[in-house]
FIFIDREN-123719 format. One record per residue (C-alpha): residue number from 0; residue in three letters; x, y, z. Coordinates in steps of 0.5 Angstrom, whole numbers. Layout:
REM FIFIDREN-123719
+-----+---------+-------+-------+-------+
: num : residuo :     X :     Y :     Z :
+-----+---------+-------+-------+-------+
: NUM :     Ala :     X :     Y :     Z :
...
+-----+---------+-------+-------+-------+
//
This chain:
REM FIFIDREN-123719
+-----+---------+-------+-------+-------+
: num : residuo :     X :     Y :     Z :
+-----+---------+-------+-------+-------+
:   0 :     Unk :   198 :   209 :    50 :
:   1 :     Unk :   196 :   217 :    51 :
:   2 :     Unk :   193 :   217 :    44 :
:   3 :     Unk :   190 :   210 :    45 :
:   4 :     Unk :   186 :   212 :    52 :
:   5 :     Unk :   181 :   217 :    51 :
:   6 :     Unk :   177 :   222 :    54 :
:   7 :     Unk :   173 :   228 :    52 :
:   8 :     Unk :   171 :   230 :    45 :
:   9 :     Unk :   177 :   227 :    41 :
:  10 :     Unk :   174 :   221 :    41 :
:  11 :     Unk :   166 :   223 :    41 :
:  12 :     Unk :   166 :   222 :    49 :
:  13 :     Unk :   164 :   228 :    53 :
:  14 :     Unk :   168 :   231 :    59 :
:  15 :     Unk :   164 :   233 :    66 :
:  16 :     Unk :   160 :   229 :    70 :
:  17 :     Unk :   150 :   230 :    69 :
:  18 :     Unk :   149 :   231 :    76 :
:  19 :     Unk :   142 :   227 :    79 :
:  20 :     Unk :   139 :   232 :    82 :
:  21 :     Unk :   133 :   229 :    86 :
:  22 :     Unk :   126 :   232 :    83 :
:  23 :     Unk :   121 :   229 :    79 :
:  24 :     Unk :   118 :   221 :    79 :
:  25 :     Unk :   122 :   215 :    76 :
:  26 :     Unk :   118 :   215 :    71 :
:  27 :     Unk :   120 :   221 :    68 :
:  28 :     Unk :   127 :   221 :    71 :
:  29 :     Unk :   132 :   219 :    64 :
:  30 :     Unk :   139 :   216 :    66 :
:  31 :     Unk :   141 :   223 :    63 :
:  32 :     Unk :   139 :   226 :    69 :
:  33 :     Unk :   144 :   221 :    72 :
:  34 :     Unk :   149 :   218 :    69 :
:  35 :     Unk :   157 :   219 :    69 :
:  36 :     Unk :   159 :   222 :    62 :
:  37 :     Unk :   167 :   223 :    65 :
:  38 :     Unk :   169 :   216 :    60 :
:  39 :     Unk :   175 :   213 :    59 :
:  40 :     Unk :   176 :   208 :    54 :
:  41 :     Unk :   182 :   204 :    51 :
:  42 :     Unk :   184 :   200 :    45 :
:  43 :     Unk :   184 :   192 :    46 :
:  44 :     Unk :   190 :   192 :    46 :
:  45 :     Unk :   192 :   196 :    51 :
:  46 :     Unk :   195 :   193 :    57 :
:  47 :     Unk :   193 :   192 :    63 :
:  48 :     Unk :   198 :   195 :    68 :
:  49 :     Unk :   196 :   201 :    63 :
:  50 :     Unk :   190 :   201 :    64 :
:  51 :     Unk :   190 :   200 :    72 :
:  52 :     Unk :   194 :   207 :    72 :
:  53 :     Unk :   189 :   210 :    68 :
:  54 :     Unk :   183 :   207 :    71 :
:  55 :     Unk :   188 :   211 :    78 :
:  56 :     Unk :   190 :   217 :    74 :
:  57 :     Unk :   182 :   218 :    72 :
:  58 :     Unk :   179 :   216 :    78 :
:  59 :     Unk :   174 :   211 :    76 :
:  60 :     Unk :   173 :   202 :    77 :
:  61 :     Unk :   171 :   202 :    69 :
:  62 :     Unk :   174 :   202 :    63 :
:  63 :     Unk :   171 :   202 :    56 :
:  64 :     Unk :   175 :   197 :    50 :
:  65 :     Unk :   173 :   201 :    44 :
:  66 :     Unk :   175 :   199 :    36 :
:  67 :     Unk :   175 :   205 :    33 :
:  68 :     Unk :   169 :   209 :    36 :
:  69 :     Unk :   166 :   201 :    37 :
:  70 :     Unk :   165 :   200 :    44 :
:  71 :     Unk :   169 :   193 :    44 :
:  72 :     Unk :   168 :   191 :    51 :
:  73 :     Unk :   169 :   194 :    58 :
:  74 :     Unk :   174 :   192 :    64 :
:  75 :     Unk :   173 :   194 :    71 :
:  76 :     Unk :   178 :   194 :    76 :
:  77 :     Unk :   176 :   187 :    79 :
:  78 :     Unk :   175 :   184 :    72 :
:  79 :     Unk :   184 :   187 :    72 :
:  80 :     Unk :   184 :   183 :    81 :
:  81 :     Unk :   179 :   176 :    78 :
:  82 :     Unk :   180 :   175 :    72 :
:  83 :     Unk :   188 :   177 :    72 :
:  84 :     Unk :   191 :   177 :    78 :
:  85 :     Unk :   188 :   172 :    81 :
:  86 :     Unk :   190 :   167 :    75 :
:  87 :     Unk :   197 :   170 :    75 :
:  88 :     Unk :   197 :   174 :    69 :
:  89 :     Unk :   203 :   177 :    67 :
:  90 :     Unk :   199 :   185 :    67 :
:  91 :     Unk :   205 :   188 :    62 :
:  92 :     Unk :   204 :   184 :    58 :
:  93 :     Unk :   197 :   182 :    58 :
:  94 :     Unk :   192 :   186 :    53 :
:  95 :     Unk :   185 :   188 :    56 :
:  96 :     Unk :   182 :   185 :    52 :
:  97 :     Unk :   184 :   178 :    54 :
:  98 :     Unk :   180 :   180 :    61 :
:  99 :     Unk :   174 :   185 :    58 :
: 100 :     Unk :   167 :   182 :    58 :
: 101 :     Unk :   165 :   183 :    51 :
: 102 :     Unk :   159 :   183 :    52 :
: 103 :     Unk :   157 :   190 :    54 :
: 104 :     Unk :   149 :   191 :    55 :
: 105 :     Unk :   147 :   199 :    53 :
: 106 :     Unk :   142 :   203 :    54 :
: 107 :     Unk :   140 :   209 :    52 :
: 108 :     Unk :   141 :   218 :    55 :
: 109 :     Unk :   133 :   218 :    54 :
: 110 :     Unk :   131 :   210 :    58 :
: 111 :     Unk :   127 :   211 :    64 :
: 112 :     Unk :   131 :   210 :    72 :
: 113 :     Unk :   126 :   205 :    72 :
: 114 :     Unk :   127 :   201 :    66 :
: 115 :     Unk :   135 :   201 :    67 :
: 116 :     Unk :   134 :   198 :    74 :
: 117 :     Unk :   129 :   193 :    71 :
: 118 :     Unk :   135 :   191 :    66 :
: 119 :     Unk :   140 :   191 :    71 :
: 120 :     Unk :   136 :   187 :    76 :
: 121 :     Unk :   134 :   181 :    70 :
: 122 :     Unk :   142 :   182 :    67 :
: 123 :     Unk :   146 :   182 :    74 :
: 124 :     Unk :   150 :   188 :    71 :
: 125 :     Unk :   153 :   194 :    76 :
: 126 :     Unk :   154 :   199 :    71 :
: 127 :     Unk :   150 :   199 :    63 :
: 128 :     Unk :   154 :   203 :    57 :
: 129 :     Unk :   149 :   209 :    56 :
: 130 :     Unk :   151 :   209 :    47 :
: 131 :     Unk :   147 :   216 :    43 :
: 132 :     Unk :   148 :   215 :    36 :
: 133 :     Unk :   152 :   209 :    37 :
: 134 :     Unk :   158 :   211 :    41 :
: 135 :     Unk :   159 :   212 :    48 :
: 136 :     Unk :   157 :   217 :    52 :
: 137 :     Unk :   156 :   215 :    59 :
: 138 :     Unk :   156 :   210 :    64 :
: 139 :     Unk :   149 :   208 :    69 :
: 140 :     Unk :   152 :   205 :    75 :
: 141 :     Unk :   147 :   201 :    81 :
: 142 :     Unk :   150 :   207 :    85 :
: 143 :     Unk :   148 :   212 :    81 :
: 144 :     Unk :   141 :   209 :    82 :
: 145 :     Unk :   141 :   210 :    89 :
: 146 :     Unk :   144 :   217 :    89 :
: 147 :     Unk :   137 :   219 :    86 :
: 148 :     Unk :   130 :   219 :    92 :
: 149 :     Unk :   125 :   216 :    86 :
: 150 :     Unk :   130 :   209 :    84 :
: 151 :     Unk :   133 :   209 :    91 :
: 152 :     Unk :   129 :   202 :    93 :
: 153 :     Unk :   130 :   200 :    85 :
: 154 :     Unk :   138 :   200 :    85 :
: 155 :     Unk :   137 :   197 :    92 :
: 156 :     Unk :   133 :   192 :    90 :
: 157 :     Unk :   137 :   191 :    83 :
: 158 :     Unk :   144 :   190 :    88 :
: 159 :     Unk :   141 :   186 :    92 :
: 160 :     Unk :   139 :   181 :    86 :
: 161 :     Unk :   145 :   182 :    83 :
: 162 :     Unk :   150 :   181 :    89 :
: 163 :     Unk :   146 :   173 :    90 :
: 164 :     Unk :   147 :   172 :    83 :
: 165 :     Unk :   153 :   169 :    79 :
: 166 :     Unk :   159 :   172 :    77 :
: 167 :     Unk :   159 :   173 :    69 :
: 168 :     Unk :   165 :   170 :    66 :
+-----+---------+-------+-------+-------+
//
């Protein structure tokens, strides 16, 4: 499994986490200022149980599903619970690709926080993948936005709208 799970430079992903300082206005703050960069990714044929173990080991609720360097989907702890366990799927034999969201919204590290908050609100998303030069470099969540003074109101509005939206399939 370890050759399928990546984090760090092996798959062009950086480790660590960019801090979310609080200086500047939201129209000048960028995704790169608040995104999490400690990504976990797996190939689509990895089982849900393996993905869940990675989530536990790496203390994350989100795993990117990749096909080489391409993003093929995203799977969350909630996806595993709602789309697999609740439907009685065998997590030891079901591939992550069977429950992953395959429509992945991406943003650029240079996008403004206002732009990302609007995208998340409009599409009822709790997180978006950050891509630079065609490769995933981070994830920004509503929680990341909420930790900035400038974007906290936008994040609160986005979360309210997301919570009211019907669940995504």
